[in-house]
N, C-alpha and C positions, 0 to 999 in steps of 0.2 A: 471536439480534438481535445485533445488530454496531450500536456506539454511539461516533463519531470523527467528531473535528477535523484537519482540515489546514487546513497554514499552509507560506505559504515562512521559508527562513529570509536573520533580517537579518544570522546570523553565527555562523559551520562553527565549534564546537567545537573542541577537537582533535579526532583520532576515537577515534588508538592503543589509548584507559585502554579500552575499551569492546565489551563482546562485535559477535561480526557477525552475516548470514549469507548468504552467498550467492544472488541466485534472480532465476528465469528465470519471464516467465511467457507465456501465452500465454489468445487470446478465440478462445472456437467459436462464440459469442453475447455481444453485446455491447445487449440486449434482449428475455428479461433477458438477467440476464449470467450464464452458463457459463464457467469462466475454468479451466487445468489450467497449472499449479507446480510449480517442481522449487525446497525447499528446502536447499537443498546435497544430502544424500543423505535428503530425501523425496519421496515426489511424492505433488501433493490436483490432484482436483478442488472446485473450488467454485460453488453458485449460487445470485447477492446476487440481492433482491432492489430493487424498489425503495425510490429514498430515498432522501439527498444525512446528516442526521446522523444516524440508525434507517433502518436496512433487516437483511429476516430474513439472515441470511449461516446452509449450508449449506458442512459439508467432508468431502468420503469418501475416502478411504487410491485410492492408487492405485501401482502398483510402476513400476522405469526406462522399459516399454516398453510400458506402455501408456500410457504421460507419453508420448514419445517418438515412439508411434501416432495421440493425440489430435491433438500439438500439429503434426505436418508439417497437419490437419485446419480446421487457425486460419485463421480472416480477420485479414488485417493483418499490425502488426510487433509480435513476440518483445517483449517487455521483460527491461531486460536490471536489471540493481540489486543492491546489496547496503546491508543494513540494519542499521544500527545500532539501540541499542539502550542507550537515557541517561538513566538515574534521576533523576524531578524529582522535586528538593522537596517536594512536599506531596502528600498522599496519600496515595502506593505506589503514583504511575500513573507511568511509564515512555514517552518520545519516541521509535516510532519516527523512528531519519531514516537515508530515503533516498534517494541517488547514484544516481545514475539513468546509467548506459552510454551509444554513441551508443543512434543518433539523435539522443537527446533532450536529453544531456545545455550545458551542465551542470547540471542544473533539479536542484536535492534539496530535500527537502518531510520535516515531522516528521506528523505523525500518532501524533497521541493516543487509547486505550481507555478507553468511563468504563462504568460499570458501571450509569451511568442518568442521563436526560439531565434530569437535576435539577443529575448534578453535573456534568455537560460544562455543558449553563451556569449555572454558577456558575461555575466554571476560567477563574482565571487567569497569561493561556500568559507564560512566563518571558520574560527581557527580552531577549533576543539572536533566539525567534522574530519573526519579522513576515508579514507579513495573515496576519490570517486566509483560505481559501484552498476553506469544505466545503462554499460555496453554489453555487461554483464546477463546473458540469459539466466547467469545457475538464478537465482536472484528476484529472476521475478515471483509473483506471489502461486502463481498458476504454474508453472520448472517445479519453485519447490512440494507440492500437492502433488509432486508423480513419485518424488525424496523415500526410498526405502526404507526403514528404521531397523 
């Protein structure tokens, strides 16, 4: 089960000090969500159920050849982004700050994952977070993969 909140940012922290991952992902289907992803040198296929704050999520490992083969079959935009891992001061949580590449730049979003919906509902966002967009489907990567430019 994935339980997460999404935010736009008011202010981007200095990112040089934080660990990061280079991510590329493509969508084979958006209802239900079936995605292939390269994260650094790791490859996955992910199934996500319906939901905004919480939903089922299953990851299956792929190799590079399978990833490239499936990526060719994907519809829409391939999404590329750098994900910075920024520890938050409360509860051992981590903000995953995604800095998107073209055609989605200058979009920057933060996601925070939780152990329970109760923990998510009690979360107080840090000052540098902006508008919460958890329940706005336009900020789901699966929606963005279908955008026209």
